[in-house]
C-alpha positions in Angstrom: 0.0 0.0 0.0 2.8 2.3 0.9 4.6 1.5 -2.4 1.4 2.3 -4.3 1.1 5.7 -2.6 4.8 6.3 -3.2 4.4 5.6 -6.9 1.3 7.9 -7.2 3.1 10.8 -5.4 6.2 10.3 -7.5 4.1 10.3 -10.7 2.2 13.5 -9.6 5.5 15.2 -8.6 7.1 14.3 -11.9 4.1 15.7 -13.9 4.1 18.9 -11.9 7.9 19.3 -12.1 7.8 18.8 -15.9 5.0 21.3 -16.3 6.8 23.9 -14.2 10.1 23.3 -16.0 8.3 23.5 -19.5 6.6 26.7 -18.4 9.9 28.3 -17.4 11.7 27.4 -20.6 8.7 28.6 -22.8 8.6 31.9 -21.0 12.3 32.4 -21.5 12.1 31.7 -25.2 9.1 34.2 -25.6 11.1 36.8 -23.7 14.2 36.4 -25.9 12.0 36.4 -29.1 10.1 39.5 -28.1 13.3 41.2 -27.1 14.8 40.4 -30.5 11.7 41.8 -32.3 11.8 44.9 -30.2 15.5 45.3 -31.0 14.8 45.0 -34.8 11.9 47.5 -34.5 14.1 49.8 -32.4 16.9 49.5 -35.0 14.6 50.5 -37.8 13.2 53.4 -35.9 16.7 54.5 -35.0 17.7 54.3 -38.7 14.7 56.3 -39.8 15.3 58.9 -37.1 19.0 59.2 -38.1 17.9 59.7 -41.8 15.3 62.3 -40.7 17.9 64.1 -38.6 20.5 64.1 -41.4 17.9 65.6 -43.8 16.9 68.3 -41.3 20.6 69.2 -40.6 21.4 69.4 -44.4 18.4 71.6 -45.0 19.3 73.7 -42.0 22.8 74.1 -43.3 21.5 75.2 -46.7 22.1 71.9 -48.4 19.1 70.4 -50.2 18.3 67.0 -51.4 16.3 68.2 -54.4 18.4 70.8 -56.1 17.1 73.8 -57.9 18.7 75.2 -61.1 20.1 78.7 -60.6 17.9 81.7 -61.5 19.0 83.8 -64.5 19.9 87.4 -64.0 16.7 89.5 -64.3 14.4 86.5 -63.6 12.7 85.3 -60.5 11.9 81.8 -59.2 8.2 81.3 -58.6 6.5 78.1 -57.4 3.0 77.0 -58.4 1.0 74.2 -57.0 -0.3 71.7 -59.6 -2.1 68.3 -59.6 -0.7 65.3 -61.5 -2.8 65.7 -64.6 -1.9 69.4 -64.9 1.7 68.6 -64.4 2.1 66.3 -67.4 1.6 63.2 -65.3 5.0 63.5 -63.5 7.2 63.8 -66.6 8.5 67.3 -66.0 12.0 67.6 -64.8 14.3 70.6 -63.8 15.7 72.1 -67.0 12.6 71.4 -69.1 10.6 74.3 -70.8 6.9 74.6 -70.5 3.9 76.7 -71.5 1.4 77.6 -68.8 -2.3 77.5 -69.6 -5.0 79.0 -67.4 -8.6 77.9 -67.6 -10.5 81.1 -66.9 -14.0 80.9 -65.5 -16.4 83.7 -66.5 -17.8 85.6 -63.6 -21.3 84.5 -62.6 -22.9 87.9 -63.3 -21.5 87.8 -66.9 -22.3 84.2 -67.8 -24.9 85.3 -70.4 -22.5 87.4 -72.4 -19.2 85.6 -71.7 -18.1 81.9 -71.5 -15.2 80.1 -69.9 -11.9 80.2 -71.9 -8.4 78.7 -71.9 -5.5 81.0 -72.5 -1.7 80.8 -72.8 -0.4 83.0 -70.0 3.3 82.1 -70.2 5.3 80.5 -73.0 8.7 78.7 -73.0 9.5 79.2 -69.4 12.2 77.1 -67.8 11.4 74.7 -64.9 14.0 75.3 -62.2 12.8 72.5 -59.8 10.0 70.0 -59.2 8.8 69.2 -55.7 10.2 70.6 -52.4 13.8 71.2 -51.6 13.9 68.3 -49.1 12.3 65.8 -51.5 14.2 62.6 -52.3 14.2 61.3 -55.9 11.3 59.1 -55.1 9.3 61.9 -53.6 10.0 64.4 -56.3 8.6 62.0 -58.9 5.2 62.6 -57.3 5.6 66.4 -57.3 2.7 68.8 -56.6 4.9 71.9 -56.8 6.8 73.3 -59.8 9.3 76.2 -59.6 9.5 78.3 -62.8 11.9 80.9 -64.0 9.8 84.1 -64.7 10.3 87.8 -65.2 8.7 90.0 -62.6 5.8 90.8 -64.9 5.3 87.1 -65.8 5.4 86.4 -62.0 2.6 88.9 -61.5 0.5 87.3 -64.2 1.2 83.8 -62.8 0.4 84.9 -59.3 -3.0 86.4 -60.4 -3.7 83.3 -62.5 -3.2 80.8 -59.6 -6.8 81.4 -58.6 -7.8 79.6 -61.8 -7.0 76.1 -62.9 -3.4 75.9 -64.3 -2.0 73.4 -66.7 1.6 72.9 -67.9 2.4 71.9 -71.5 5.8 70.3 -71.8 7.9 71.5 -74.8 10.3 69.3 -76.8 14.0 70.1 -76.5 14.9 73.0 -78.7 11.3 74.1 -79.4 11.4 77.9 -78.7 8.5 78.9 -81.0 6.1 81.3 -79.4 2.4 81.7 -80.2 1.0 85.2 -80.8 0.2 87.2 -77.7 -3.2 86.6 -76.1 -3.6 83.1 -77.7 -6.8 81.7 -76.2 -9.9 79.7 -77.1 -13.4 80.2 -75.8 -15.6 77.4 -74.7 -18.0 78.4 -77.5 -15.3 77.5 -80.1 -15.3 73.9 -78.8 -19.1 73.7 -79.3 -19.1 74.8 -83.0 -20.1 71.9 -85.1 -20.9 69.7 -82.1 -24.0 71.4 -80.6 -26.7 73.2 -82.5 
């Protein structure tokens, strides 16, 4: 009888000891695995923080990631905001030449006598930069800002026109032909032959 009790107690003690030992080993593995994951995450965060700090320092020191071409004497650099379709779907690069088109909306009180029109407000202007100064190559490919080289008068025209919808037309290299001044088309011209 005593032997039977001894065997039962030994078996129970063995099961309990095994369970406790297994629990301790499993907890230690989970701790080391989670610590390793945290170390990797911390490493990535540290790397991103270092890159961000380097970028901020270079911008603060006057260095830029996204360089701008120098402005010609007598010209000014002016930045306009554009959406992807208006910006030739991301194909514009610094050094390109563009024409700027404004879609003018007739005032509400003059809608009976006047209609919307598109007009060439600037022609053959050089693009000095695309995107922001701190943009990387990847970021500047999805630009929403374009910096143009303009005369003071062209800058005034462009500044006034920003309240309308602006489009850029990319010129081929070497194309310096200029259309007559005040080249525009009224919405009515588009309707001729289409609507009665």
